[in-house]
C-alpha positions, -999 to 999 in steps of 0.1 A, spaced: 162 304 336 149 303 300 157 340 297 194 334 305 196 306 279 182 329 252 207 356 261 235 330 260 225 319 226 224 355 213 258 361 227 271 331 208 257 345 176 276 378 179 306 377 156 340 383 172 374 388 154 394 355 153 426 354 171 448 329 154 465 308 180 486 277 176 490 243 191 525 231 199 540 198 209 576 187 216 600 162 229 627 173 255 657 158 272 648 161 309 672 178 334 701 185 312 733 195 333 740 231 321 757 261 339 723 275 346 713 247 370 729 227 399 710 195 392 712 170 364 700 140 385 666 131 370 662 112 337 637 105 309 622 126 282 595 152 285 565 152 262 552 187 259 518 198 247 506 234 247 487 263 233 499 298 223 473 324 218 472 350 190 492 382 193 478 404 219 503 432 214 531 443 189 563 457 203 587 468 177 587 438 153 578 413 181 544 399 186 535 391 223 515 359 227 503 342 259 510 305 263 501 276 284 517 240 284 521 208 303 550 184 302 549 148 312 581 129 321 585 94 305 605 81 334 581 92 362 602 121 373 590 157 376 561 167 355 551 204 351 527 229 337 534 266 329 517 298 317 533 330 306 540 354 278 564 349 247 575 372 220 581 361 184 609 381 169 615 377 131 651 371 121 645 373 84 618 359 61 615 325 78 636 324 110 626 338 143 637 340 179 612 334 207 620 344 243 594 337 269 588 340 307 562 323 328 553 307 361 552 269 365 539 244 389 555 209 392 549 174 407 586 171 420 599 177 454 593 211 470 619 203 497 644 230 506 674 207 512 697 188 488 685 153 477 703 127 456 672 110 443 652 140 430 655 177 425 646 196 456 631 227 439 625 246 472 590 257 461 560 243 443 558 274 421 587 283 399 599 309 374 599 294 339 620 314 314 625 299 280 642 305 246 636 291 212 650 294 178 627 285 149 619 284 113 586 287 95 582 256 73 550 268 55 520 290 63 508 269 93 538 248 105 571 259 122 597 241 141 617 252 171 649 242 191 639 251 226 654 255 261 630 256 291 645 265 325 626 264 359 638 276 393 627 299 421 656 323 416 666 320 453 635 338 464 625 308 486 660 301 500 695 294 490 688 259 478 679 264 442 692 236 419 668 245 390 662 224 359 670 227 322 652 209 295 663 210 259 641 199 230 624 204 197 588 213 192 565 216 162 539 244 161 507 243 142 490 276 135 451 273 137 
């Protein structure tokens, strides 16, 4: 047992290159009625907190970054967590566009029939595409206007109301 502890300490002493990630947090209007969903029946705000890893690849001018986040609804409606991949695409010296796609799990209804009190997502696991438009405020801070959508894309049946959340988030580069 002691041998494994020594090996573990030696591994911790080995220098590794730093991958600069970022923390982000935001406030979203929950379940906004848009043409991309059939819902608009849940209320409240979503408080989102997440982490975006450092760039793992560069395609053209875009940096690909893995992300993970959780969102808690202030009205006790659907909460969710997601993980995926986003690309940061520069639009000049300070502005950027950030599309992303991931997989989400939620605490809402997984029913496959229409409900008037809650969104019946039809599945516990959903696709989670998102878009953001942001600006770099300084070396470490940026701010984004963001759209987060979740649905199962009719892979789990025809009932697929989806949900759209619109908000703003602040990013802190580590």
